[in-house]
C-alpha positions in Angstrom: 3.1 20.3 7.0 3.3 16.6 8.1 5.2 14.3 5.8 4.7 10.4 5.4 6.9 7.8 3.8 4.6 5.4 2.0 6.0 2.1 0.4 3.8 0.3 -2.3 4.6 -3.5 -2.2 3.4 -6.4 -4.2 4.2 -8.9 -6.9 5.4 -7.9 -10.3 2.7 -6.8 -12.8 0.0 -6.3 -10.1 0.0 -2.6 -11.1 1.9 -0.9 -8.3 3.3 1.7 -10.6 0.0 2.1 -12.5 -1.6 3.1 -9.2 1.1 5.4 -7.9 1.5 7.2 -11.1 -2.5 7.4 -11.6 -2.6 9.3 -8.2 0.6 11.4 -8.7 0.1 12.6 -12.3 -3.4 11.3 -13.1 -2.5 9.1 -16.2 -2.4 5.6 -16.8 0.5 3.5 -17.9 -0.6 1.4 -20.7 2.4 -0.7 -21.2 4.1 -2.7 -18.4 7.9 -1.7 -17.8 9.2 -3.5 -14.6 10.2 -1.1 -12.0 13.5 -1.2 -9.9 12.3 1.6 -7.7 10.8 4.9 -8.3 10.2 7.6 -5.6 7.4 10.2 -6.0 6.2 13.2 -3.8 2.9 14.7 -3.7 1.0 17.2 -1.6 -2.5 16.2 -0.7 -5.2 17.0 1.8 -6.7 14.4 4.0 -9.6 15.2 6.3 -8.7 18.7 6.2 -5.1 18.3 7.0 -2.5 19.0 4.3 0.4 16.5 4.1 3.1 15.6 1.8 3.6 12.1 0.8 6.9 10.6 -0.2 5.8 7.3 -2.1 8.3 4.5 -2.9 7.2 2.4 -5.8 9.0 -0.9 -5.4 10.2 -3.6 -7.4 7.9 -6.7 -7.6 10.3 -9.3 -9.0 12.0 -11.7 -6.5 15.5 -10.5 -7.8 15.1 -7.3 -5.8 13.8 -8.9 -2.6 17.0 -8.0 -0.7 16.1 -4.3 -1.2 12.7 -5.0 0.5 13.9 -5.0 4.0 15.5 -1.6 3.5 12.2 -0.3 2.1 10.3 -1.5 4.9 12.8 -0.4 7.6 12.5 3.2 6.3 8.8 3.3 5.5 5.9 4.6 7.7 3.1 3.2 5.8 2.4 0.0 3.4 0.3 -0.2 0.5 0.2 -4.0 -0.2 -1.2 -4.7 -3.8 -2.4 -7.8 -5.4 -4.1 -8.3 -8.8 -7.5 -9.4 -8.4 -7.0 -11.2 -11.9 -4.4 -13.4 -10.7 -4.7 -15.6 -7.8 -0.9 -16.0 -7.3 -0.2 -12.3 -6.7 -2.8 -12.9 -3.7 -0.9 -15.8 -2.4 2.5 -14.1 -3.0 1.4 -11.1 -0.7 0.2 -13.3 2.4 3.6 -13.5 4.1 4.0 -9.8 3.6 2.4 -8.6 6.9 4.7 -11.0 8.9 7.8 -9.5 7.0 6.7 -5.9 7.7 6.2 -6.5 11.3 9.7 -8.4 11.8 11.6 -5.6 10.1 9.7 -3.0 12.0 9.8 -4.9 15.1 6.2 -3.8 15.8 2.9 -5.3 15.4 1.2 -1.9 15.0 2.2 -1.0 11.4 0.0 1.1 9.2 -0.9 -1.2 6.2 -3.7 -0.9 3.4 -4.4 -4.1 1.4 -5.5 -3.2 -2.2 -6.8 -5.5 -4.9 -6.0 -3.7 -8.1 -7.6 -4.1 -11.6 -11.2 -3.9 -10.6 -12.0 -2.9 -14.1 -11.3 -6.3 -15.2 -14.2 -7.9 -13.3 -14.8 -10.4 -16.1 -11.1 -11.9 -15.6 -11.5 -12.0 -11.7 -9.6 -14.8 -9.9 -9.8 -13.4 -6.3 -13.0 -13.0 -4.8 -13.7 -9.7 -2.7 -14.5 -11.8 0.4 -10.8 -13.3 0.2 -9.4 -9.9 0.3 -11.8 -8.8 3.1 -10.7 -12.0 5.1 -7.2 -11.3 4.6 -7.6 -7.5 5.6 -9.3 -8.6 8.8 -6.7 -11.3 9.8 -4.1 -8.6 9.3 -6.3 -5.9 11.2 -5.9 -3.4 8.2 -8.5 -1.6 5.8 -9.1 -3.2 2.3 -9.8 -1.4 -1.0 -10.5 -2.8 -4.4 -9.4 -0.3 -7.0 -8.6 0.3 -10.8 -5.5 2.4 -11.9 -7.0 2.2 -15.4 -10.4 3.6 -14.6 -9.2 5.7 -11.7 -11.5 3.8 -9.4 -10.6 4.3 -5.7 -7.1 5.5 -6.5 -7.1 8.7 -4.4 -9.0 6.8 -1.6 -5.9 4.3 -1.5 -3.5 7.2 -0.6 -5.9 8.9 1.6 -6.6 5.7 3.7 -3.0 4.8 4.1 -2.6 8.5 5.4 -5.4 7.9 8.0 -3.8 4.5 9.1 -0.4 6.4 9.7 -2.4 9.0 11.7 -4.4 6.7 13.6 -1.2 4.7 14.3 0.6 7.9 15.3 -2.1 9.0 17.6 -2.3 5.5 19.2 1.3 5.7 20.0 1.2 9.1 21.4 -1.7 8.0 23.6 0.1 4.8 24.9 3.1 6.9 25.5 1.5 9.4 27.4 -0.4 6.9 29.6 3.0 4.9 30.3 4.8 8.3 31.3 2.0 9.1 33.8 
């Protein structure tokens, strides 16, 4: 069974832990307790292939930014989360793609952009089109989700597995072609 190391990144308070805990255990965390780092494992099946996800839920606060490079170095796929109710969290993640590609020394890194808190449509500050535009610029998929209402939570983790599989397949093909 294949194992994938997924790192969940984003500003503090965007719902990284809420998404991760909802996915792993099926419950919503009502109160916000800032994370330093939490690690989860879950077996899932994506497109008829079983796999194990090792999910690292990271700190969103700037005081732990020094640890971010280490998370990125060890990760295989990245779920970058912002809150669609807070435009600043969207601005905060914009440099994330460059950081990931710099630390990984590769342009081809599996990334998924996630707008969380879609259940709070009435408080929306980031239009869907802005998320779509950034995802197109980054060359990655985009999903709007809600940890609270369970909307697209499983899709978030299935999609990052697809991205990691796609990236691995592309690397194998390019490696095969350069060897021949």
